[in-house]
C-alpha positions as CSV (number, residue, x, y, z in Angstrom):
1,M,112.1,-6.6,40.3
2,A,111.8,-7.0,36.6
3,A,109.4,-9.9,37.1
4,N,107.3,-7.8,39.5
5,R,107.1,-4.9,37.0
6,M,105.7,-7.3,34.3
7,V,102.9,-8.9,36.6
8,I,101.4,-5.5,37.6
9,P,100.5,-4.3,34.0
10,V,99.0,-7.7,33.0
11,S,96.8,-7.7,36.1
12,L,95.6,-4.3,35.3
13,L,94.8,-5.3,31.7
14,M,92.8,-8.4,32.9
15,L,90.9,-6.2,35.4
16,G,90.1,-3.7,32.7
17,A,88.8,-6.4,30.3
18,A,86.6,-7.8,33.0
19,V,85.1,-4.4,33.8
20,A,84.4,-3.7,30.1
21,F,82.8,-7.2,29.6
22,G,80.5,-6.6,32.7
23,A,79.4,-3.2,31.4
24,A,78.6,-4.7,28.0
25,A,76.6,-7.5,29.6
26,A,74.6,-5.0,31.7
27,E,73.6,-2.9,28.7
28,P,70.1,-3.8,27.5
29,R,69.9,-5.4,24.0
30,K,68.3,-3.1,21.4
31,A,65.2,-4.4,19.6
32,P,65.5,-4.6,15.7
33,P,63.8,-1.8,13.9
34,A,60.1,-2.4,13.2
35,P,59.2,-3.0,9.5
36,A,57.7,-0.1,7.7
37,A,53.9,0.0,7.8
38,A,52.2,-1.2,4.6
39,S,50.8,1.6,2.5
40,E,47.0,2.0,2.5
41,P,45.2,0.8,-0.6
42,A,44.2,3.5,-3.1
43,S,40.5,2.2,-3.0
44,N,38.3,-0.5,-1.7
45,L,38.7,-2.3,-5.1
46,D,42.4,-2.4,-4.6
47,F,41.9,-3.9,-1.2
48,W,39.7,-6.7,-2.3
49,L,41.9,-7.5,-5.3
50,N,44.8,-7.8,-2.9
51,Q,42.8,-10.2,-0.7
52,A,41.9,-12.4,-3.7
53,K,43.8,-15.6,-4.1
54,P,44.9,-17.0,-7.4
55,A,42.4,-19.4,-9.0
56,A,44.8,-22.3,-8.7
57,A,45.1,-21.7,-4.9
58,T,41.3,-21.6,-4.4
59,Q,40.3,-24.6,-6.5
60,G,39.5,-27.6,-4.4
61,S,37.4,-30.7,-4.4
62,G,34.2,-28.8,-3.8
63,V,33.0,-31.2,-1.2
64,A,30.3,-29.8,1.1
65,G,31.1,-29.5,4.8
66,K,34.5,-27.8,4.7
67,E,35.1,-24.7,6.7
68,P,35.0,-21.4,4.7
69,A,38.4,-20.4,3.4
70,A,40.0,-17.3,5.1
71,G,40.5,-14.2,3.1
72,S,37.1,-14.2,1.3
73,P,35.5,-10.8,1.5
74,L,32.0,-12.3,1.7
75,G,32.8,-15.3,3.9
76,A,32.2,-17.8,1.0
77,G,34.8,-20.5,0.9
78,A,35.6,-23.9,-0.5
79,G,32.9,-26.3,0.8
80,E,30.1,-23.8,1.4
81,F,28.8,-24.4,-2.1
82,F,29.6,-27.3,-4.5
83,R,31.4,-24.8,-6.7
84,D,34.3,-23.4,-4.7
85,D,34.4,-20.2,-6.7
86,A,30.7,-19.4,-6.0
87,L,29.8,-16.2,-4.1
88,P,26.7,-15.8,-1.9
89,G,24.0,-13.8,-3.5
90,V,20.6,-13.8,-5.2
91,I,19.5,-14.0,-8.9
92,E,16.2,-12.2,-9.6
93,L,14.3,-13.2,-12.7
94,S,12.0,-11.0,-14.7
95,N,9.0,-13.1,-13.7
96,G,9.6,-12.2,-10.0
97,K,11.3,-15.4,-8.9
98,L,14.2,-15.1,-6.5
99,L,17.0,-17.7,-6.5
100,P,19.3,-17.4,-3.4
101,G,22.6,-19.3,-3.0
102,G,26.0,-19.5,-4.6
103,V,26.4,-17.4,-7.7
104,Y,29.1,-18.2,-10.3
105,T,29.9,-17.9,-14.0
106,T,32.4,-19.8,-16.2
107,R,35.3,-20.9,-14.1
108,E,38.4,-18.6,-14.2
109,K,36.7,-16.2,-16.6
110,P,35.8,-12.6,-15.7
111,W,32.8,-10.8,-17.1
112,I,33.7,-9.4,-20.5
113,V,31.8,-6.1,-21.1
114,W,31.8,-3.8,-24.1
115,A,31.7,-0.3,-22.5
116,E,30.1,2.0,-25.1
117,D,31.3,5.1,-23.3
118,T,35.0,4.2,-23.7
119,K,34.6,2.1,-26.8
120,S,36.6,-0.7,-25.2
121,W,36.3,-4.1,-23.7
122,R,36.3,-4.3,-19.9
123,R,37.2,-7.3,-17.8
124,V,35.2,-7.5,-14.6
125,P,36.3,-10.2,-12.1
126,M,33.4,-11.8,-10.2
127,L,35.0,-11.0,-6.9
128,T,34.8,-7.3,-7.6
129,L,31.0,-7.3,-8.1
130,L,28.2,-5.9,-6.0
131,S,25.4,-6.4,-8.6
132,I,24.5,-6.8,-12.2
133,A,21.3,-5.1,-13.4
134,A,19.6,-5.5,-16.8
135,V,18.8,-2.4,-18.8
136,V,16.1,-3.1,-21.4
137,E,16.6,-1.0,-24.5
138,E,13.8,-2.3,-26.6
139,E,10.9,-4.9,-26.5
140,R,8.6,-5.6,-29.4
141,M,6.7,-8.4,-31.1
142,E,8.0,-9.4,-34.5
143,L,5.9,-10.9,-37.3
144,E,7.1,-14.2,-38.7
145,W,7.7,-14.1,-42.4
146,R,9.2,-16.2,-45.3
147,W,10.2,-15.5,-48.8
148,K,7.3,-16.0,-51.3
149,G,9.4,-18.3,-53.5
150,M,12.8,-19.3,-54.6
151,G,14.6,-16.2,-55.9
152,E,11.6,-13.9,-55.3
153,P,12.4,-10.9,-53.0
154,E,8.9,-10.7,-51.6
155,K,8.1,-11.4,-48.0
156,V,5.0,-13.4,-47.0
157,F,3.8,-12.9,-43.4
158,T,2.3,-15.9,-41.6
159,G,0.3,-13.9,-39.1
160,K,2.3,-15.4,-36.2
161,K,4.4,-13.3,-33.8
162,Y,7.3,-13.8,-31.4
163,P,8.9,-11.6,-28.8
164,M,12.2,-9.8,-29.3
165,R,14.2,-7.9,-26.7
166,R,17.4,-5.9,-26.8
167,L,19.3,-5.0,-23.6
168,H,22.6,-4.3,-21.9
169,W,24.0,-4.6,-18.4
170,K,25.0,-2.4,-15.6
171,F,27.8,-3.8,-13.4
172,R,28.2,-2.2,-10.0
173,L,31.7,-2.7,-8.4
174,I,32.6,-2.9,-4.8
175,D,34.5,0.4,-5.0
176,G,31.2,2.2,-6.0
177,S,32.0,2.6,-9.7
178,Y,30.0,1.2,-12.6
179,V,30.8,-0.6,-15.8
180,E,27.8,-0.4,-18.3
181,G,27.6,-2.1,-21.6
182,S,26.8,-5.3,-23.5
183,T,28.0,-8.8,-23.1
184,K,28.2,-11.6,-25.7
185,G,26.1,-14.2,-24.0
186,Q,28.0,-15.0,-20.8
187,P,26.2,-17.5,-18.5
188,V,25.5,-17.3,-14.8
189,W,24.4,-20.1,-12.4
190,V,23.1,-20.2,-8.9
191,E,23.2,-23.1,-6.4
192,T,20.0,-22.7,-4.4
193,H,18.9,-25.1,-1.7
194,G,21.7,-27.5,-2.7
195,K,20.6,-27.6,-6.4
196,P,22.1,-25.7,-9.3
197,Y,19.9,-23.6,-11.6
198,G,21.0,-22.3,-15.0
199,P,22.7,-21.4,-17.1
200,F,20.9,-18.0,-17.3
201,V,22.6,-16.2,-20.2
202,L,23.2,-12.5,-20.2
203,H,22.4,-11.7,-23.8
204,E,22.4,-8.4,-25.7
205,R,19.5,-9.7,-27.9
206,M,16.8,-12.3,-27.0
207,K,14.3,-13.9,-29.3
208,G,11.4,-15.9,-28.2
209,E,9.3,-18.7,-29.7
210,L,6.2,-18.3,-31.9
211,D,3.1,-17.3,-30.0
212,Q,5.1,-16.4,-26.8
213,T,4.6,-13.1,-25.1
214,Q,7.2,-10.8,-23.6
215,A,6.4,-12.2,-20.2
216,D,7.2,-15.7,-21.4
217,L,10.6,-14.5,-22.5
218,V,12.2,-14.6,-19.0
219,Y,15.5,-13.0,-18.4
220,V,17.9,-12.2,-15.5
221,K,16.6,-8.9,-14.1
222,R,19.3,-8.6,-11.5
223,V,22.2,-10.4,-9.8
224,I,23.1,-9.3,-6.3
225,I,26.3,-10.5,-4.6
226,S,25.4,-10.2,-0.9
227,R,25.4,-12.7,1.9
228,K,22.9,-10.6,3.8
229,M,20.5,-10.6,0.9
230,M,20.9,-14.3,0.3
231,E,20.2,-15.1,3.9
232,A,17.2,-12.8,4.0
233,V,15.6,-14.4,0.9
234,I,16.3,-17.9,2.2
235,K,14.7,-17.0,5.5
236,D,11.6,-15.6,3.8
237,Q,11.3,-18.7,1.6
238,E,11.5,-21.0,4.6
239,Q,8.8,-19.0,6.4
240,K,6.6,-19.3,3.3
241,M,7.2,-23.0,3.2
242,D,6.3,-23.3,6.9
243,G,3.1,-21.3,6.2
244,G,2.1,-23.5,3.2
245,G,3.5,-21.0,0.6
246,V,6.0,-21.7,-2.1
247,G,9.5,-21.3,-0.7
248,N,11.7,-22.9,-3.3
249,P,10.9,-21.4,-6.7
250,A,11.5,-23.4,-9.8
251,P,13.8,-22.1,-12.5
252,A,12.3,-20.3,-15.5
253,G,10.4,-22.6,-17.9
254,K,9.7,-25.2,-15.2
């Protein structure tokens, strides 16, 4: 009798455990909570800066023929141009020549601009640019002169002239804002039709040679960072070449 009383409770416990296990197995597994959605960027500029990769990660061999790297806002990547940090665009010179292709400046160096309105230096990364436009402040012909003699504070003019120009630059950024001011002679190049042209220097003051005119003192009128513009200019130049026109303009001075 005692033995029978002990068997019944154990059986009941085993039956209860089996029922509980079956219920737990039948209950569907809950999915882990979804990660919180990323906050929206405060502006387009923030978005592109977040997309940009560090310079060390984007530098490569620069060998033509590679697929464009992902994450570039303009579709330019390592291998599209010989310089892997080049962006598609067009350089327009003051003599009317258009140079389409990969536009770049000194590697790993942003544009350094003295903004007169804020009295401060601004750093403008190349990746944040839509365009750079020249603003001519003054153009004039200067007379050449020399001192009359040693220790004599009297100027003697030779009758020859040379052109002089003062200008600053207006940088338009991809978020629609502008940075306007002078630069201290930073260069820009463009790889057009597989050949690099430059450097074209963005001066704040330019001085020509004797007997030159203002037209001879060629400067960068505008830099446009745009794949659409680059492709349109290339297409136009190719059509001119097919029609017997000049489709591949030479750089200034050539």
